[in-house]
C-alpha positions in Angstrom: 0.0 0.0 0.0 1.2 3.5 -0.7 0.4 7.1 0.3 -1.6 9.1 -2.2 1.4 11.2 -3.3 3.5 8.2 -4.2 1.1 6.6 -6.8 2.7 5.8 -10.2 0.3 7.6 -12.6 0.9 7.7 -16.4 -2.2 9.6 -17.6 -3.2 12.2 -15.0 -2.0 14.4 -12.3 -3.5 14.3 -8.8 -4.7 17.9 -8.9 -7.9 17.5 -7.0 -10.1 14.8 -5.3 -13.6 15.2 -7.0 -15.5 12.8 -4.8 -15.2 10.3 -2.0 -17.6 7.4 -1.6 -17.5 5.6 1.8 -17.7 1.8 1.5 -18.0 -0.8 4.1 -15.0 -2.1 6.3 -13.6 1.4 6.6 -12.6 1.8 2.9 -13.5 4.5 0.6 -13.3 5.1 -3.2 -11.9 8.5 -4.3 -12.1 9.9 -7.8 -9.3 12.3 -8.5 -7.6 13.9 -11.4 -6.9 17.0 -13.5 -10.2 18.6 -14.6 -8.4 21.1 -16.9 -7.0 18.1 -19.0 -10.1 15.9 -18.5 -8.2 13.0 -17.0 -9.4 11.1 -13.9 -8.6 8.0 -11.9 -10.0 6.1 -8.9 -8.3 4.9 -5.8 -9.3 2.6 -3.0 -8.2 4.1 0.3 -8.1 2.4 3.7 -9.0 4.0 7.1 -5.4 5.1 7.6 -5.3 7.0 4.2 -3.2 4.4 2.4 -4.1 3.5 -1.1 -4.7 -0.2 -1.6 -5.6 -0.2 -5.3 -5.9 2.4 -8.0 -6.5 2.8 -11.7 -4.0 4.1 -14.2 -5.8 4.6 -17.5 -6.9 8.2 -17.8 -10.7 8.2 -17.7 -12.2 11.1 -19.5 -15.4 11.0 -17.4 -15.3 11.0 -13.6 -18.5 8.9 -13.2 -16.9 6.1 -15.3 -13.9 6.2 -13.0 -16.2 5.9 -10.0 -18.1 3.1 -11.6 -14.9 1.1 -12.1 -13.7 1.8 -8.6 -17.0 0.5 -7.2 -16.6 -2.6 -9.4 -13.1 -3.1 -8.2 -14.2 -3.0 -4.6 -17.6 -4.8 -4.7 -17.2 -6.9 -7.9 -19.6 -7.3 -10.7 -23.2 -8.4 -10.2 -23.8 -12.1 -9.7 -25.0 -14.1 -12.7 -27.2 -16.4 -10.6 -29.6 -13.7 -9.5 -32.2 -12.1 -11.8 -32.0 -8.3 -11.9 -35.2 -6.3 -12.5 -35.0 -3.5 -14.9 -36.8 -0.4 -13.6 -37.9 2.2 -16.1 -38.2 5.6 -14.4 -39.7 7.4 -17.4 -43.2 8.7 -17.2 -46.0 7.3 -19.3 -45.9 10.4 -21.5 -42.1 10.0 -22.0 -42.5 6.3 -22.9 -45.3 7.1 -25.3 -43.3 9.8 -27.0 -40.3 7.6 -27.4 -42.4 4.9 -29.0 -44.1 7.4 -31.3 -40.7 8.7 -32.4 -39.3 5.1 -32.9 -42.3 4.3 -35.1 -42.0 7.4 -37.1 -38.3 6.7 -37.8 -39.1 3.1 -38.8 -41.7 4.2 -41.4 -39.4 6.9 -43.0 
């Protein structure tokens, strides 16, 4: 494990920590990077502030870096359980989408 300032990074500079998400067992995932250059990474930090794991690929979008950090910590969803898709669109939005889709198919 290393301290934050000693990470070997090829694609970004640790200019600012954008977000920190607390996980269980005292760990947290931080998304950090250089916003002016649009380059971000994630790191898994323990209670003592030491980095256990981190990315080194230069994400262009902080949310994608966060997603991958969460997957690195929690793992991918299990295949043996059925996930339910939830559509948060209103009936109006769903109807408008279907109407536009049908129009495009006809043209």
